[in-house]
C-alpha positions, -999 to 999 in steps of 0.1 A, spaced: 609 105 728 577 114 709 547 110 735 577 132 755 577 160 727 536 153 726 533 154 762 556 189 762 539 207 734 505 199 751 515 210 785 535 243 775 507 256 753 477 253 784 504 273 808 512 296 784 473 297 778 461 298 813 493 321 822 482 346 796 446 344 807 455 352 841 477 378 830 449 396 812 428 389 842 449 407 864 459 436 845 420 445 839 410 438 875 439 443 897 464 467 879 480 483 914 493 445 916 525 445 889 546 420 912 518 397 902 510 407 869 553 405 861 554 368 877 525 358 856 545 376 825 573 357 834 551 326 836 537 330 803 574 341 789 589 308 800 559 288 786 560 308 755 598 290 752 589 257 763 561 259 737 585 272 709 611 245 723 583 215 722 574 227 684 608 231 675 619 197 684 580 186 669 595 200 633 626 180 636 611 153 642 590 161 615 621 170 595 640 140 606 611 109 596 607 133 561 645 132 560 645 97 566 618 89 539 632 106 518 662 90 519 647 56 518 634 69 489 665 78 470 672 41 479 645 30 460 651 52 432 684 43 430 676 5 432 648 12 409 672 30 385 698 0 387 671 -22 378 659 -4 353 697 1 340 698 -36 335 665 -46 318 674 -17 296 710 -31 290 694 -67 284 664 -53 265 692 -38 240 713 -69 240 682 -87 228 667 -63 205 704 -64 187 701 -106 188 668 -107 169 680 -74 144 711 -97 136 685 -126 136 665 -105 112 693 -93 88 704 -132 83 666 -141 76 666 -108 54 700 -121 37 685 -156 32 654 -146 21 672 -127 -7 698 -153 -11 664 -177 -20 650 -153 -38 681 -150 -61 680 -183 -64 646 -190 -74 644 -167 -98 676 -186 -113 659 -217 -108 629 -202 -126 652 -187 -157 664 -221 -161 635 -238 -162 622 -213 -186 652 -218 -208 646 -256 -209 613 -255 -212 617 -227 -242 651 -252 -255 624 -280 -255 596 -264 -274 624 -251 -299 635 -287 -305 597 -294 -306 590 -271 -332 621 -280 -351 611 -316 -349 576 -306 -366 585 -285 -389 612 -309 -397 585 -338 -400 561 -318 -416 591 -306 -447 598 -344 -449 558 -353 -450 558 -323 -480 584 -337 -497 570 -378 -495 540 -361 -505 554 -344 -536 575 -372 -540 544 -395 -541 523 -369 -559 553 -368 -586 552 -405 -589 522 -407 -588 519 -383 -619 547 -405 -635 531 -437 -621 497 -427 -637 516 -415 -672 532 -450 -671 505 -467 -665 481 -450 -692 513 -453 -717 515 -491 -709 476 -495 -711 482 -476 -747 506 -502 -755 487 -533 -741 459 -517 -764 480 -514 -795 491 -552 -788 457 -561 -784 446 -542 -813 473 -556 -834 467 -591 -823 435 -583 -829 440 -575 -869 461 -602 -872 432 -625 -857 410 -611 -883 434 -614 -908 439 -651 -900 406 -661 -899 386 -670 -928 354 -669 -938 339 -701 -935 
């Protein structure tokens, strides 16, 4: 069909040009041969019809190819659209799942951070309590040591006073004994 249209187009255009040139030649050289000019004029008209018919068929053929091409492109575009739509839905589902996972991780992170803060508070309270107990023990120990030192100091003062008094008594006793010993002793 394609070859036939091409051949008809070629033959019609060559025949029309030949008939037209012949008619122009006849009009210029033999204007009195009117039947011959009319015959070639009819041949030009017939060839023009066949040429126009061949051109229209060629245009129809190209339009048909274009239409088929457009139909194929439309099918391809529909296929691409459906695949794209499916992929978009799948990606949206995956994105939703990912967002849910991120939200769950975020909630877990917040919960763990809160637990960590509570544990740190508890640890700080325990450390403060231990430090307070240690401080109280040190203060109580210092108080006891101070009391012991004061008691010892007081005891030492009283012991020193007792010792001094005892020493004075002993000296008094010794002095008394010595005075008795001088009295009982006679000179020889």
